[in-house]
N, C-alpha and C positions, 0 to 999 in steps of 0.2 A: 572419148567419144569415137575417135577415128578407129582405134583398135576394136572397140565394142561393135561398131557398125560392120567391120570386116568379119568379126567372129559371127555375127548374125547372118551375114551373107553366106558364109561357108556352111553354117548349120542348115539354113533353108535350102541351099543347093543339094544337100545330102538327104533332105526330107526328115531331119531329126527334130523331134519336139524339144521344147525347153525342159520338160520334165526329164526326158531321157538324158539330155546334156547335163542337167543338174545331178542326176544319179551317178553319172560317170566321174564327177569330181567331189562326190559326197556332200552335195549342196542341194538347196531347194530350187524349184522352178523360178521363184521370185528372185533368187540370187542370180541366176542366169539373165533374167530380164534386166536387173540393175547393172550387171556387167555390160550387157549389150547397149545400154543407154549411157555408159561411161559414168555411172553414179557411185561406183565403188572402186577401191584399189584392186590391183591384179596380183595374184600369187603366180610366180613363174611356173610352178608345178601344175596349177590349174590350167593355165594357158597351154602348156605342153600336152596335157591329157586331152584337152578339147581339140587341139590340132590333130592328135592321133585319131580321136573319135571321128573327126571330119575327113579323114583320109589324106591329110596333108603330110606327105613323106619327103617332098623336096627340101633338102637341107637349107638352101638359100631362102626359100619362102618361109621356112620355119624360123630361121635366124632373123629375118626382117620383122616378123610379127613378134617374136620374143624381145627384140630390141625396142619395139613400140611399147611393150608391156613394161620394160624397165624405165623408159622415159615417162610413162603415164604415172609412175609412182614417185617421181621427183616433185617435191613440193615447190609450188610457184612462189614468186617473190612476195605475193600478197599474203601468204600464210603467216608472215611475221606480224600482221595486223589482226590476226584472227581473234585476239582477246577483246577487241573493241567492235567486232562485227557480229551481226546475227548469224546463226548457224548456216542459213541458206545462202548467204551472199557471196562467200568465196567462190562457189560454183559459178555464179554470174560473172565475177571479175575475170575468171579463167576463160570463160566463153567470150566475153567482150574482147579480151586481148587477142583471141584467135580468129575473131570474125573479120571478114573482108568487107562486109556491108552491114551497117547498123542503122535500122530504121526505127524511129521513136515518135510516139505521141505523148506529150506531157502537159498536165493541166494544173497541178498543185504549185509547182515551182519550177525554176529553170533546171534543166537536166544536168546531172552531176558533171558530165564532160564539158559543159559550157559555163560552169560557175567560176566566179572570181574567188580568190582566197577569202575575202571579207564576207562575201555572200555565203559561201560554203560554211564558214564558221557560224554565221547566224542560223543557217538551216540545221546544222549539227547540234547546236545548243538547244534549239527548239525540240529536236527529236530525241535528244539524250538528256532530258531534264534530270538534274541531280548528279550527273557525271562529273568526274574530276576535270580540271583544266587540262591535265596531261592526256586524258583519254579523248577529250574533244580535239585537241591538237593532233593526236595520232590519226583520228578519223579524217580530219581535214587533209593531213599529209597523204593519206591513201587516195583521196579524191584528186588531189593535184598530181599524184604519180600516174593515176589512170589517164589523165588528160594528155600525157605525153604520147599516147597512142596516136592522137590526131595530128600531132606535129611531126611525128617520125616520117622519114622517107619510106614510102610504101605503106603508109598508114591506111586505115579503113576508110571507105566512103561512109559519110555520116549524114543521113537525111533525117531531119527533125522538124516536126510540126509542134510549135508551142501555142497552147491556147492563150488568148489575150489575158485571161485570168492570172496566168503565171507571171506575167509582166507587171501587173498592177497590184498584186499582193505583196506588201512590203515585208522583206526579211532584212533586218538591220535598219539603219537610219537612211536619211535622204541621200547622203554621200555614197553609201554602199549601193543603193539602188541605182544611182546615176552611173557609178562605176560599172555596175553589171550590165546596164543597157548599152554603154559604150563598148564594153567587151564583146557583147553579142554582135554589134555592128562590125567590129573588127574581125572576129572569128568567121562571120558569114562570108567574108571575102576570100577565104581559103578555098583552093580549088577542089578539095575533097569534102567540103561542107556545103550542104544545101539546107538553108534555114528558111522556114515559112512560118507565118503567124496566122492562126485561125482567129479572125476578129469576132467580137461580140455581135456585131451587126449581122453576121451570117445567120444567126439563130441556131436551130438544131442541126446536128451533123453526125457523121458516122463514128465519132469518137465518144458516143454517149456512155459506153461501158466503162470509160476511164482510161488511165495511162497504160501504155503497153510498149514493149520493145521486141523487134524481130531481128534476130541475129542470123546472118548468112555466112557461109564458109566457102573457100575456094575448092576444098577437097570434095570430089564428086560423091564420095561415100557418106558425107555428112549432110543430114537434112537440116533445114532451117529450124530454128528454135524460137518460140514465143516466150517471153519472160513477163510474168504478171506478179508484181509485188503486193503483198497484203500486209496487214498490221502485224501478224505474228508468224508469217510464213511466206513462201513464194511458190508459184507454179511454173513449171517448165513444160511447155507443150510442144510436141514434135510430130504428132499425128498429122498426116497430110490434110485431112479435112479441117482440123483446127487451124492450122497454119494458113490455109487458103482463106478462111474467113477473116483473119486479121490482116492478110495481105490485101484483101478487097477493101477493108476499112481504111488501111493506110493509103491506098491508091485514091480513094474517094476524098480523104482529108487533103491530100496533095492537090487534087484537082480543084477542090472547092476553096482552098486557101489562096490568097494572093501569091504570086510568084516571088522568088528570092529578092528581086530588085524592089518590088512594091513592099514586100515585108520589111526590107531595110529602111524604106522611107517611113513606114509606120513606126519603126523603132526610133528613128530620128525625131519623129513628131512627139513620141512619148518622152524622149530625153529632153526636148525643149520645154515640155510641160512640167517636168519633175523638179 
């Protein structure tokens, strides 16, 4: 994405259309669009030809961008799990690992970065009916590996609003749910985690369209990305007008939900009742 955004900036600065850029590397306009969005791998020759087209002659600048191209083609650690993941999800895992701020609204179940192993196993079994035990365990292992982001020094800020429905919908038995509630209480104390609960009692709210994730990055060239997961695919939105609407919805959810301390009290109350 970082390389793609820089290539887009260079192309636009020269007033070159995507169609013309595509012609220069024997590709289509849509291929240039996918490259600029970071959705495809990069051939060194293509990047070299585009840099020449865009008038980049400084050897140091060319070397820096070509180095980015080589890095972009290195498979991430999560690719070893690709056999048990839907085709659209590895992209999300990569974005999640690169984000400096992750904002989430979740309604169906506890977000994957906050799940206990037992709860995650119950969720995966429900979502992968008929899968082998080995495949279930591999998906759970990926989920636990992703959670290391939050505990790492310099990990992302994680702001999450959980609908109360996600806390009351059982995945696993009573012990699993009690363990999950206690885990949420514990994780919410981390300095980089802001956990809020949207209670049933509030009524209608700005999360009416369903769960969503907003990913933000420290690199100034990278735009925020909204991730929307569907039954058989996922959407990645990065147009400013789309992102703005979801940022507005997230801000309202945070304003309308009890704060982190009150949300922790709500979790403690549910734990006592469970």
